[in-house]
N, C-alpha and C positions, 0 to 999 in steps of 0.2 A: 501452409508451409512457409515458414523462414528462406527469404531469396539472400544467397552470397553477399549480395549490395548491400542488404540490411540488415547484415551484422556487423556490430560494431565492437570490437574485442576494448575491453577493460585496460585501464592501467591503475596502478596504486599509488595513492593519496595520502598522503601522513595528517591524521586530522586530530593527532593529539600526540605527545611524546609516546614515540614508538609504537602507534596505533594507526592505520592503516584501513581506508574501505576502497575497493575496487569501483571505481568509476569510469561509466563511459558518456562521452560527449561528443557533441557536434554543436557546427555555428558558434565559436569562440570570438565574443563581441557582439554580440545580441543582446537580444533582453534574457535578462536571467530566470532559467526557467528551471526549477530542482523537480524531479519526478521521483515517487518513493513509493515502492512497490510493499505489499504484503506477504501473508501464508495463503496459498503452500509456493508462492513465486522467487522469484532473484531481480535481479536489474534487467534479465531476458524479455522479462514480459512486457517490455515497451519497446521492442526490437523493430515494432511497425510505426511507432512513433519517431523516434529521435531524428531521421534524417528527413522526414516531411516538416516536421516542427522548426528544424532548422532552417531548412527553407523559406517557412514562412517568417523567418525574422528572429528568433530566439537563440539564446545560448544557453542549449538544453543538456541538462547534467541526468542520468539514474546512475544511482549508486546502490549497491549491495548493502545491506543493513549488516552492523557486525554478526559476525557469525554465520551471514547465508553467502552462499556463493558462491566469491573468490576474495572475501573480506576477511579481515583478521578477526579472531573469534574478542568474546569481551575480555580485554585485560583484567578485570575487576570482578567479573563475574556476574554482570548486571544486564538483563535483557528487557528495558522498562522502558517509558515514553522518555523518561528523562533522561536516560543512557542513550536511547538514541538519538536523541534530540541534542543532546551532548556533541556526540559524532555529526551530525549534518551542519549545525552552527560552526563545526570546528572545519567542515568540508565548506563553508560559505568565506570563512575568513580565509581558507587557503585559495580560495579561487580570486580571491578578491572582489567578492560582492558584498556591499553592503544589507541588501535583501533581494530577496526572488520571490516571482509566482511560484507557489508551491500545490503541486498536484498529487494526490495520495489515494489509493485504492489499497480498500481493506485495511488490513493492519497498519500499511503505511497512511490511509485515510485519517485513521485515530492518532498516528504520530505528528501528522500535520495539522490537525486542530488542536493537538498540545502546544507545538510550535508555535501557533497564531496566541495561543494565552501565555503561555512561558516567555517566550521571546517575540511578544508583539511587533515591535519594530524590524526584526528580520525578513517578516512575510510581508509581501507586496499584496498579494490578492491569495484564495485559495483556490484550489477546483478539487471538488469530492467526487470519485468516481464510482460509488455505491450510496447504500444507506445510510452509513456510519454518520454519526452527529453527536455531541456533547450530551453528556448523561444528565437529564434535567426533569428527573422525575415529580418532584415536588411541582414544577413549572406545569408540566402536562397533566398531572393531575388538576391541578387550579384552573387549566385549560378546559378541563371538564373533557380531558382526552382518557378513552381507557386505558387501565394497563393490558399489558401485552399477554396473551396466551403461551403457556409452557413451549418448550422448544419441539420440535419433532423428534421421532428416533432417530434422524439422520446425523443429530448432534452429538452421537455417540463419542465421535472423537474427541470431543471437547474434554470429557470426561476422561477420556484415557489418554490423551496426551497430556494435560494437566495435573493426573493425580497419579497418573501409575508411568510416568515417561520411560524412565529406566528399562521398565518389563516390556514396552511395547518395542523400544528398539533392538532388546535383547530377541525377542520376536522376531524384528525384521534382519535378521542376522546374513545378507547378502546383500549386496549391490542391486541385483534384480528387483529382489523384494522389497528394498528399499524404494527403489524408480516405481515399481508397480503401485505401492502403497499411496504414493504422492499422486501420479497418474490418476488414481482413483478420483482424485476430489477435480480432476476435467472430466469426469464420464459419469458414473452411474450413482455419486450422491446428488447430483441434480443442482450442481452450482451453475449450470450452463446446458444452452441443449445438447441432445446429446452428439451431434456430429459435429461441433465448434472444432475440434483436435483431431487433426489426423495422427498417423504413427510418429511422421517425421517431427510433429510437432511436439508431440509428449516427449520423445526421444532428447528434442534441444531442449524441452522447458526442466525437464527431471532429472538430467542428467547429474548437477551437483548432488542432488540429494542421495546418490549411490554412495556415497560418505556417511559412514554411520554419525559421527562426529556433528556435521552440518546438520543430520537429520534432529540429532538430538537439540541441537540449539533454536534448532524453529520451533520444537515443544516451549521455550521458557514461557513465550511469551502467555500459553495456555497456563501454565504454571501460576504466574501472574495474575490471570483470570480467575482461577482457583481457589487462589488465595495460599497457593504451595511453594511460594518465591517471594524474599523477600525486594522490596522496591529500593531502590538507590534515593528517589524523593516521590514524596507524594504525588500521583497524576493531576493533572491541570485541564482534567475535560467535564470539570462540574460548571460551566457557566455558557452562555453565549456568546459567540465570536462576532463581532462586529465587523469586521473585513469582509470586503465585496466579495463573495462566493458563486462559486458556477456550480451546481448540483444535476449531476446525470445518474440516472437509474437505468441500468439492464434490467429489462419485463420479467425474462424470461431464467428464473431462480428461484431456488424454494429456500433461500435464504434469506427472503426481503421479510422484512419488518411492517407493521401495521401501522395505517394512521401517516406516512410520510409527510404527506404535504403539510399537515396543520403542526407537526413537530418540527419540519423544517422553516414553518415560520417564525419559530419561536426559537429555535435552536443558533440560524442563522438570520437575522432579520435584515440583513441588506445581501440577502439571495439573490439570484438570478437561477431561477427554477425550483422545486426540482423538474426537469424533463426527461420524460420515461425513453427510453432509447429501445423500440422494439426489436425483436430479432438477437438481441444481445443478453448471456446471462452476467455474470459472475465478474468475467475477465474482458470487460468491455474494451482495454487498451490494446487485446488480441481478437476480440471477437468483430469488433467494429471501429478500426482503428481510425478510418476516414472520417467518420464521426467524430471522434474523441478529438483530431489535431484540428479539423475544423472551427468546433466549438470553441476550444482554447486559443485558438489564434481569434475568431470573433469576439471573445470576450475579454481579451486584451489588444484589441484594435488599436484603440487610445495610444497603450506602450507602443505597439510595435511601428506606429506613427511617427511618435516623436523620436 
């Protein structure tokens, strides 16, 4: 359950002309650290990380991506890696940061990977909090890594959100239904252990999705995945990432891929890990925040000391 002291209120920061992100920040003056959320989350998923990481010496920022939480919707209609990173590099500029350690989870991990390739000088180091990695099928095959098996039936949401987004939103025609739908990702869809989130947790985390427009915006990334939405620019997740990268993977989730260690060695040649975190599923920043916080501080110990 979120404690009142851990809830950091967002402020609106202009990251482009007339376009703002909702930003939660603690530790002004420390080592720049950008936390990037994924689906079905918002910046609220970092509630247990902001203050401890600031106390460790970071200037830590968690933004709601465009269209999510309290941020403005996309002014150009784009919800892809380039669009998200245009906002996030604009945020770095607004904060006066030349570069930052970038930690990403779920969609946020892929955005961070794209940022490291698209804007390599803006990324100090990477922290990946799941098994996300660049899409290197040819390199994986050449290394003798077998192709992955088809995704299980639990992935029905990807097809519906990516190909039938408007119809799905129309079905979820009340705030309660929309929030219950999002809450299912923290429960029976097996992304995490069944007792990881209590009722108060879910009430806090799903609250922004009571709004139909917010829910609809969150489906846009799945439309990109399914080829149903145009891109503002090609994705840049097709090559290894040379940056120093910490990889933590929650062991208790059905969404895990296969051959993670072998793929990670190719995708992140300067990786530390992957390390498996038992007792955590997909939502490690919330489920095991103490491990996440200590791991990031240890990984960046030299930066903090300097």
